[in-house]
N, CA, C and O atoms as CSV, one atom per row, in Angstrom:
chain,resi,resn,atom,element,x,y,z
A,1,GLU,N,N,111.714,119.936,84.787
A,1,GLU,CA,C,110.584,120.920,84.523
A,1,GLU,C,C,109.662,120.431,83.351
A,1,GLU,O,O,110.196,119.919,82.367
A,2,GLY,N,N,108.450,120.553,83.409
A,2,GLY,CA,C,107.465,120.188,82.199
A,2,GLY,C,C,107.308,118.929,82.257
A,2,GLY,O,O,106.673,118.466,81.309
A,3,LEU,N,N,107.826,117.850,83.405
A,3,LEU,CA,C,107.696,116.492,83.314
A,3,LEU,C,C,106.327,116.163,84.411
A,3,LEU,O,O,106.049,116.793,85.431
A,4,ARG,N,N,105.716,115.157,83.921
A,4,ARG,CA,C,104.200,115.082,84.707
A,4,ARG,C,C,104.351,113.500,84.643
A,4,ARG,O,O,105.006,112.779,83.891
A,5,THR,N,N,103.482,113.219,85.735
A,5,THR,CA,C,103.486,111.789,86.074
A,5,THR,C,C,102.155,111.250,85.376
A,5,THR,O,O,101.150,111.955,85.473
A,6,LEU,N,N,102.091,110.160,84.747
A,6,LEU,CA,C,100.783,109.450,84.265
A,6,LEU,C,C,100.284,108.472,85.095
A,6,LEU,O,O,101.080,107.600,85.444
A,7,CYS,N,N,99.284,108.422,85.445
A,7,CYS,CA,C,98.361,107.298,86.260
A,7,CYS,C,C,97.691,106.455,85.553
A,7,CYS,O,O,97.383,106.810,84.415
A,8,VAL,N,N,97.410,105.534,85.882
A,8,VAL,CA,C,96.455,104.588,84.936
A,8,VAL,C,C,95.436,103.840,85.987
A,8,VAL,O,O,95.884,102.886,86.623
A,9,ALA,N,N,94.066,104.258,86.184
A,9,ALA,CA,C,93.467,103.825,86.967
A,9,ALA,C,C,92.155,103.300,86.534
A,9,ALA,O,O,91.759,103.546,85.395
A,10,TYR,N,N,91.376,102.522,87.442
A,10,TYR,CA,C,89.720,102.094,87.074
A,10,TYR,C,C,89.129,102.157,88.121
A,10,TYR,O,O,89.676,102.210,89.223
A,11,LYS,N,N,87.774,102.161,87.884
A,11,LYS,CA,C,86.860,101.875,88.832
A,11,LYS,C,C,85.599,101.315,88.181
A,11,LYS,O,O,85.220,101.754,87.095
A,12,LYS,N,N,85.047,100.501,88.730
A,12,LYS,CA,C,83.755,99.755,87.934
A,12,LYS,C,C,82.672,100.545,88.416
A,12,LYS,O,O,82.593,100.849,89.606
A,13,LEU,N,N,81.806,100.907,87.537
A,13,LEU,CA,C,80.460,101.539,87.579
A,13,LEU,C,C,79.543,100.732,87.396
A,13,LEU,O,O,79.739,99.757,86.671
A,14,THR,N,N,78.081,100.985,88.129
A,14,THR,CA,C,77.079,100.560,87.555
A,14,THR,C,C,76.572,101.546,86.829
A,14,THR,O,O,76.846,102.745,86.879
A,15,HIS,N,N,75.640,100.849,85.989
A,15,HIS,CA,C,74.617,101.630,84.922
A,15,HIS,C,C,74.194,103.090,85.201
A,15,HIS,O,O,74.177,104.044,84.424
A,16,GLU,N,N,73.866,103.023,86.471
A,16,GLU,CA,C,73.301,104.383,87.125
A,16,GLU,C,C,74.239,105.245,87.520
A,16,GLU,O,O,74.016,106.447,87.381
A,17,GLU,N,N,75.445,104.801,88.077
A,17,GLU,CA,C,76.639,105.709,88.152
A,17,GLU,C,C,77.199,106.036,87.073
A,17,GLU,O,O,77.804,107.104,87.166
A,18,TYR,N,N,77.250,105.473,85.932
A,18,TYR,CA,C,77.838,105.865,84.722
A,18,TYR,C,C,77.043,106.985,84.019
A,18,TYR,O,O,77.514,107.906,83.352
A,19,GLU,N,N,75.537,106.689,84.338
A,19,GLU,CA,C,74.833,107.748,83.657
A,19,GLU,C,C,74.873,109.057,84.778
A,19,GLU,O,O,74.582,110.137,84.263
A,20,GLU,N,N,75.132,109.085,85.947
A,20,GLU,CA,C,75.140,110.076,86.710
A,20,GLU,C,C,76.512,111.143,86.291
A,20,GLU,O,O,76.485,112.365,86.142
A,21,THR,N,N,77.763,110.134,86.159
A,21,THR,CA,C,78.972,110.593,85.819
A,21,THR,C,C,78.666,111.431,84.543
A,21,THR,O,O,78.841,112.645,84.649
A,22,CYS,N,N,78.327,111.048,83.611
A,22,CYS,CA,C,78.060,111.584,82.101
A,22,CYS,C,C,77.112,112.945,82.498
A,22,CYS,O,O,77.481,114.050,82.098
A,23,ARG,N,N,76.047,112.821,83.191
A,23,ARG,CA,C,75.208,114.041,83.473
A,23,ARG,C,C,75.963,115.011,84.029
A,23,ARG,O,O,75.673,116.169,83.729
A,24,LEU,N,N,77.068,114.774,84.938
A,24,LEU,CA,C,77.485,115.532,85.820
A,24,LEU,C,C,78.658,116.284,84.888
A,24,LEU,O,O,78.845,117.501,84.890
A,25,LEU,N,N,79.355,115.384,84.148
A,25,LEU,CA,C,80.549,116.046,83.188
A,25,LEU,C,C,79.911,117.074,82.000
A,25,LEU,O,O,80.361,118.149,81.605
A,26,ASN,N,N,78.684,116.335,81.573
A,26,ASN,CA,C,78.030,117.099,80.422
A,26,ASN,C,C,77.439,118.394,80.918
A,26,ASN,O,O,77.401,119.383,80.185
A,27,SER,N,N,77.013,118.401,82.056
A,27,SER,CA,C,76.564,119.894,82.754
A,27,SER,C,C,77.580,120.836,82.893
A,27,SER,O,O,77.463,122.013,82.551
A,28,ALA,N,N,78.509,120.372,83.355
A,28,ALA,CA,C,79.793,121.114,83.621
A,28,ALA,C,C,80.290,121.608,82.166
A,28,ALA,O,O,80.444,122.801,81.905
A,29,LYS,N,N,80.493,120.699,81.369
A,29,LYS,CA,C,81.162,121.327,80.122
A,29,LYS,C,C,80.181,122.378,79.274
A,29,LYS,O,O,80.615,123.290,78.570
A,30,LEU,N,N,78.954,122.108,79.456
A,30,LEU,CA,C,78.102,122.883,78.644
A,30,LEU,C,C,77.718,124.427,79.535
A,30,LEU,O,O,77.110,125.362,79.014
A,31,ALA,N,N,78.147,124.418,80.731
A,31,ALA,CA,C,78.002,125.601,81.313
A,31,ALA,C,C,78.731,127.104,81.017
A,31,ALA,O,O,79.927,127.188,80.740
A,32,LEU,N,N,78.028,128.021,81.093
A,32,LEU,CA,C,78.189,129.063,80.166
A,32,LEU,C,C,78.988,130.058,81.215
A,32,LEU,O,O,79.754,130.904,80.754
A,33,GLN,N,N,78.826,129.956,82.371
A,33,GLN,CA,C,79.553,130.570,83.448
A,33,GLN,C,C,80.320,129.608,84.269
A,33,GLN,O,O,79.874,128.472,84.433
A,34,GLU,N,N,81.785,130.091,84.958
A,34,GLU,CA,C,82.351,129.450,85.544
A,34,GLU,C,C,82.338,127.976,85.300
A,34,GLU,O,O,82.024,127.055,86.054
A,35,ARG,N,N,82.831,127.975,83.841
A,35,ARG,CA,C,82.954,126.094,83.111
A,35,ARG,C,C,84.090,125.559,84.065
A,35,ARG,O,O,83.941,124.555,84.761
A,36,ASP,N,N,85.194,126.289,84.036
A,36,ASP,CA,C,86.494,125.644,84.567
A,36,ASP,C,C,86.229,125.285,86.065
A,36,ASP,O,O,86.608,124.263,86.636
A,37,LYS,N,N,85.495,126.337,86.603
A,37,LYS,CA,C,85.498,125.811,88.405
A,37,LYS,C,C,84.397,124.637,88.224
A,37,LYS,O,O,84.585,123.706,89.007
A,38,LYS,N,N,83.466,124.507,87.497
A,38,LYS,CA,C,82.385,123.519,87.550
A,38,LYS,C,C,82.871,122.199,87.090
A,38,LYS,O,O,82.466,121.165,87.619
A,39,LEU,N,N,83.713,122.203,86.136
A,39,LEU,CA,C,84.530,121.133,85.709
A,39,LEU,C,C,85.632,120.575,86.730
A,39,LEU,O,O,85.698,119.360,86.914
A,40,ALA,N,N,86.445,121.401,87.354
A,40,ALA,CA,C,86.978,120.871,88.410
A,40,ALA,C,C,86.547,120.371,89.684
A,40,ALA,O,O,87.210,119.692,90.468
A,41,GLU,N,N,85.237,120.821,89.823
A,41,GLU,CA,C,84.209,120.199,90.902
A,41,GLU,C,C,83.722,118.849,90.598
A,41,GLU,O,O,83.603,118.018,91.499
A,42,ALA,N,N,83.365,118.526,89.085
A,42,ALA,CA,C,82.770,117.572,88.699
A,42,ALA,C,C,84.122,116.476,88.826
A,42,ALA,O,O,83.798,115.365,89.245
A,43,TYR,N,N,85.171,116.610,88.602
A,43,TYR,CA,C,86.212,115.766,88.451
A,43,TYR,C,C,86.739,115.356,90.016
A,43,TYR,O,O,87.179,114.262,90.369
A,44,ASP,N,N,86.562,116.528,90.810
A,44,ASP,CA,C,86.688,115.980,92.186
A,44,ASP,C,C,85.501,115.139,92.751
A,44,ASP,O,O,85.682,114.418,93.732
A,45,VAL,N,N,84.500,115.213,92.243
A,45,VAL,CA,C,83.324,114.033,92.758
A,45,VAL,C,C,83.685,112.758,91.898
A,45,VAL,O,O,83.409,111.655,92.370
A,46,ILE,N,N,84.251,112.847,90.731
A,46,ILE,CA,C,84.409,111.546,90.180
A,46,ILE,C,C,85.399,111.011,90.446
A,46,ILE,O,O,85.258,109.838,90.792
A,47,GLU,N,N,86.652,111.497,90.424
A,47,GLU,CA,C,88.032,110.974,90.719
A,47,GLU,C,C,88.241,110.299,92.165
A,47,GLU,O,O,89.197,110.692,92.833
A,48,LYS,N,N,87.530,109.466,92.596
A,48,LYS,CA,C,87.491,109.056,94.099
A,48,LYS,C,C,87.646,107.576,94.030
A,48,LYS,O,O,87.146,107.013,93.056
A,49,ASP,N,N,88.212,106.931,94.843
A,49,ASP,CA,C,87.898,105.163,94.869
A,49,ASP,C,C,88.596,104.513,93.747
A,49,ASP,O,O,88.189,103.374,93.518
A,50,PHE,N,N,89.777,105.050,92.802
A,50,PHE,CA,C,89.983,104.232,91.684
A,50,PHE,C,C,91.008,103.271,92.138
A,50,PHE,O,O,91.581,103.454,93.212
A,51,ILE,N,N,91.221,102.455,91.530
A,51,ILE,CA,C,92.048,101.197,91.629
A,51,ILE,C,C,93.431,101.542,90.530
A,51,ILE,O,O,93.436,101.437,89.303
A,52,LEU,N,N,94.564,101.981,91.447
A,52,LEU,CA,C,95.607,102.229,90.444
A,52,LEU,C,C,96.215,101.016,89.741
A,52,LEU,O,O,96.354,99.998,90.419
A,53,LEU,N,N,96.583,101.006,88.493
A,53,LEU,CA,C,96.942,99.906,87.874
A,53,LEU,C,C,98.447,100.013,87.383
A,53,LEU,O,O,99.106,99.090,86.903
A,54,GLY,N,N,98.960,101.623,87.647
A,54,GLY,CA,C,100.210,101.796,87.345
A,54,GLY,C,C,100.487,103.309,86.990
A,54,GLY,O,O,99.644,104.075,86.524
A,55,ALA,N,N,101.904,103.647,87.305
A,55,ALA,CA,C,102.256,105.017,87.092
A,55,ALA,C,C,103.511,105.143,86.080
A,55,ALA,O,O,104.154,104.118,85.854
A,56,THR,N,N,103.836,106.195,85.545
A,56,THR,CA,C,105.047,106.743,84.615
A,56,THR,C,C,105.473,107.976,85.188
A,56,THR,O,O,104.732,108.832,85.672
A,57,ALA,N,N,106.677,108.008,85.104
A,57,ALA,CA,C,107.320,109.188,85.261
A,57,ALA,C,C,108.137,109.897,84.027
A,57,ALA,O,O,108.712,110.971,84.204
């Protein structure tokens, strides 16, 4: 109970991809309405195609 798995992963981004990622996250963080929903949607878009380095439990 209360245990979590920690994953370490990475993904190479171009400068343009990095800028878009920052824009998407900042927009979600600054939202006055439905912030949690917008953050979840932003992370759903961002957290794809990562290369897993390791995991702990």
